[in-house]
Structures are given as structure tokens and as C-alpha cells.
N, C-alpha and C positions, 0 to 999 in steps of 0.2 A: 427442396427447401428451399428456392430459390432467389423467393420475391423478397424487394426490400423497403426501408420507409423510404418514400418519398420526401421526406425534412429530416432532419437531423438537427436538431440543436446543438449549440457550440458550447464545450464543456466550458465548466464556472473552475476556474483556478483553486483549488482549497487552502482559504485562510489561511497564514503561517506567521509564525512570529519569526522574524529574521535573527540570526547569530548577528551579534556584535564583536567588534575590535577598537583597540587604540591604538594609534602609530604615536611612539614618543622616542626621539632622540637615544634618553636614556632613563629606563621607567625599573619600578619596581613591583612584581603582582602584588594587591594586597586581596582580593577573592575571586569568587568564583560562583556561579550558579549553575545550578542543577540543567538549565536550558543550555550551558554551553558559552553565555554572556560572560567574557573575563574583563575584571575592572580593573585599570594600571593608572599610577601617579606618577609625577615624575621624581627622581630623588637627586639631591645635593652630591656631587660630590667634593672633596678637597683635595688638593695637590698637596697641601702636609699633612704633620703628624694630627692623633687624634685626636680632642681635646676635651675635656668634661662637659657632659651636657651643663652642668648647674655653672661652670665656669664660665659661661658663654653667652652673653648680651641675647636678647631676642632682637632680631632683626626685622623689619617689615621686609612681606618676599618684593621684588620688583618687579616692573611693573615685565619686564622677561621672562621670569619667573611663572607671574601668573596665568601669561599666556600659552605657557606652558603646559601648567596645571588643568589649561582648558581643552585640549587638544582634543579637534572633532574626531568624534566617532562613527564609523561607514559602514554599513550594513553590506555582508557579508550574502550573493546571491545563490541561493542553494539550491535553483534551476539552473544555472549557467554549470555549477561545481558537478553535477546531477548529468549535465549537456559534455563536458568534459570527461566524463569517467565512461559515458557514454561511448568515448569513441575505441574505448578496448573491446566493443561488442562488435562480433563479427556479423555484421547482416548483409548475407547475399541474395543473388537472383532477386526477385520478386516481392520479398518478405520484409516487412515495415514493422516494427515494434514503436510500445509505449511503455512509459513503466511508471511508477508512482511509489512514493516513501514517506512513512510519518514516523517521525521520533513519539513513542505515547505518554514518554513524563513529561518533552519540553511541549510538544505540539508542533514541533517544526516539522516542514515537512517541505518536499521537491516532487516538480512534475517534469519530466521530459516527454514531448512528445502533445500533441489535443486532437487528435484523428478518431471519428468513430470504429469501433468493432464490433464484428459478431463476438456471443458473449460465448455461443457455444455452451458448455455446462456448468461453468461459473455463475450463470444464471438462478442456478437452483440455490445459489444462498438465497439469492434475493426473493425467489419463492416461499424459501421456507419463512424468509422476516416479513416478509408479507402475509401470511397465514399466520403467524404467531402477534402482530400488529391485530389483525381484522378479530383474533379472538380476545383478546383483552382489551379491543372497543365495546365487545359484546358483553366482557364479563365474564367469559366461557373458557373450557380447556379444549385440548386437543383430546379429539377423538382416540379409541384406540385403532383404529386404521388409520388415522392419519398419522398417529405417530407413525406406524408400521412405514406407512409412507413416504416420512419424513424420513427415519431409518436409512431403509436403502437406497432414497435418492442422493443422500450426503455420502454416505458411507461405500458405498456401491457405484455410486454414481447411476441410479437406474433411470433408465428412461420411460418406461411406462408408468411407475410412482411419481416423477416427474410432472408427465403428462395429464394425471391423474390430480396430482397436487395442481396445479395449472389451469385448470378448470375448476376446481373448489374453488378457486381467491378472485375470479371471474377473470383469467385469463390477462390481456395483455391490459384493459382499463383498470382490474382491482391489480397490477402489479404497479404502472403510474400511480397509480394513487397515493400509494402507501409509499411509494417512490418521491411526489412530492412534499409527504411529509420528514423522511428521510431527509433529502437537504437535496438529493440529486437533481440535476439539471439538466445533464445531457444522456440521458439515459430515455430507452422506447420500445416498449415490450411490440416483441414479433408480432406480424399478423395472424390471427387465426388461432393454431393449433403448435405452430412453428416459433416455441418458445427459446428455440437457441437460436434463432436469429435475433434475436434481443437486440438490439442496438447500446453500446456505453461509450464510455471514457476509461482511462485509468484515473484519471483526476477522481470521477464519482465512485466511481470502486472501492479509491479512498476513504470518500463518504460515508461509502456503506461500511469498509470496514469500523470505520471509526463507532458506528451505530451498535455494529456488535463486540467489538473488543472493547469501546472506551466507556466514561461514566456517564458522560453528558450522552444519552438517548433517546428515543420515543419508547425503545422496547425495554422492557420492564428486567431488573436482576435474573430472574427466574427467565425469560425467552432468551437473556443473551446467555445466559450458564447451558442452556439444553444446546444454543447453537453452535457455541462453542466447544461443548462435547462431542458433537458430532462430525465434528470439523477435523477435532483429533484423534477421531478416530478411525479414517481414510482405510480402505483395504489396502496388501502392502504394495500390488502395481500401480498403485496410484502416490506412490512415497515420492514424487519427482516437482519439480517446478521450482517457487519460489522457499521451500526447504532447504534449497542446495546453497543459501545464504545462511543458514543456522546455524549454531555449534555443537547442533547435538542434544544440546539439553531441553529442548524443546521448541513445538512450531504447531499451528492448527493450518489447515490449508484445503481451497476447494479447487480443482482442474476442470480444466474444458478443453476441449479436443473433437475437433470436423472437417474430414474432406469434403470439397465444395466439388462437385456434384460437375459444376460448368466448368472448373479448373483444373481439377483434378490438384489443386493446392490447398496445403492445411490450416486450419487455425487451430493456434493454440496459446490457450492461456490459463494464467494460475496469480489465486490471489490469497493471502493469509496472512497470520502473524510469526515472527519468525524470534528467535534469543538469541543475545549473542554476548557474551558476559554478564551474563544476569537483566540484561536491558533490552527490551520488549520493541520490534519497528512492524510495524503495518506496510502491506508489499503490494504492488498491484501490478503485474506484464500481462502486456493483449500482444498479441501480434497474429499478423494474418500473411499469404501468400507465401508458404513455408512449402520447399519442395516436397519433405518426408514429414514424418511426425517426428521421425528423431530428430532431425534438423532443427525443427521448431523445440521441441525440447530443451536441445543445447543452449538455441537462443536464451529462451523466456528463463533459464537458470541463468547463462553469463548474464543475461541484463537486470536479475536479480540480485545479484552480486556485487554488480556497479552500483544499484539502488542504493545496500545497505553502507557502504563502502563508504559514500558522502558522510556515512556520520561516524564511524568507524576506522576510517581509515584504514580499509581495508585487513583488517587485523586477526578476522576471522578466520576459523579454521571451517570450511563448508566437510557437511557429510557427504561421501561421494553419493554420488547420482544415479539414480536404479532408472537412467534412461531403457537398457537395453529389458529390465521387464516391462516397464510399460509400454513399447514399441507390441509385448504379446497381446494386450488388451484390444478391448473391441473397439474397429474405428470412428464409429460414431457418437459421442456421447458427451 
């Protein structure tokens, strides 16, 4: 599985609605939106005693007050905040990492890094999404055999099932066609049977996650619910990755891990939805060049926590990592 794509398209930045703030010398908070935008206005302060408003004549605002009321709002750069949060993540040796996070309620998002990475087994989410879209367009249902393949492919990360469905969807051409519908611009299916060497970006994985967990999707509600259900029932030895950023109340994910035979280094990836204090976030973390599987898992989990902290301020109480169990799993999934 060592061939690579000759051309990799540059990742599209996921569109986001920037958070805003207003800087004033003396302010009173008068409202806030669910998306995090806080609105403030100038508040006059008197040096004397408080006088009844009924006894105080109406006075037109001075030019200075009008200027203060119209204080300029400046956008907060969420990508910069994520880059700053990633400074706390230890990246050693030849390892590289990219991360992306999206607040499902507000639509705000942040991306760190734009390089292309091997998908390893996270492409299995994409394979099933492609199969579901193909059936929707044909007006047909998954066969009993396809459902069996889908269950073991997602819940157990079974490679034979992935290969069977890879062939059914039409390999890379089928995957790429569906991804065009999903809005992915930096993902390219692996050559021939090499689905694990599909190339992708963290930004594209965020786009795909929104197709699965968001409402504005090419997939029907039934298709999304089916895929989400499987991602919420993965086997115990795969309870690691982006789930480390959750507070324990809920998560759904797909992990990927692959040792490269030419270098002996590991690709470790994790994508999914995590819940923190009743709030849902989509998180994608991709990495390569890890010296061991365990170190790659630690890197991905640290990056996932850093990504979510952009919105939570690091207030989550992450669940314990299952790294010890994960290292006993099959080495190529």
C-alpha cells in the first residue's frame, strides 16, 4: 500500500461565521447570541448622586457619545486561536498533525494545518456515506449483505468488509463522485484496491462530518441516523481519539491507524462528534510520522482537546484514554 496520488488538491477552508467582540472604555452587556457574539453599548456614569429619570430633562447625545456608541467591532480569528491552543500539543520526531473543529450550534469553525494525509480507516465513514448516497439516488435500500459489511466495517473496523464495499461503490471514482456532492475539495480516493491510502485534509473531514451529523446534507435523515448509530457503537478497543475531548456524556467516531512499511512510522487519525456540557462539536484530527501507535494516539487525543478548547476554554472533563487497550488492536486498520 505504498503508491501515492500524483496530484493533491489544496484543501478548501471550511466556511465559518466569525465570533465578534466590541471594545469600549465603559460598557454594559445587553445581549448575546447562541453563536457567541456579544453586543455591548456605552453606559454613562455620573460623578454625583443618582437623579430620578423623570426629573431629568432629555439631552441629545454629544458627538463623542455617538462615536463611542458606534465602536468598531473586530472579528476574532478562530484559526489563530486554534494555532495558539496547538502550541500546548507535543509533536515529536517526524510527526505532523492537522486538526479541525466545528461548533454544530453556531457553525463557527477553526482549522489548523492544510496538508494532505493518508486516511487509513477513517475513509470507512466516507465509503459508507458514498454507498448510502448511491442507494438514495437509485431509490433502493442496502441489501442484507451490504448492511452486514457496513456494521463490521464501522463498528469493528474490518478491512475485508471495507474492501467489499469499496468495490461495490466503484472504488476511487465512486468515492470521488460522492465527495464532489458532499463538498469535499481536497480528498482523492486511493489507487486500485488501496482505499486506506485515500488522501484527505482535516478541513475536508470536517465537511464530511457535517454531512453526517448536520442538517444541511446530501444524505437523508435516515441515512445520517444509520451512519451515526454505527459510529456510536464502535468496539471497546477503539474508544480513543477525538472521544478524549468529550465530557463522557456522548460521542461517535471513526478511527484509523496504519504503519507505513517504507518508514515504519504510523498514520493515526480520528474523526467524529463529541459532546461537552450538552454542546456538540465535530472534530477531525489527522497525523502521520508517529514513531509508535501509542504516541500517535496520544498526539491525536491532545490535539482533539486543544481543538475543542477553542470553544470551551478548556473546561471539559475528558474521559480517560483507552490507549493501553488500543495498542493491542490489529496494526493495520
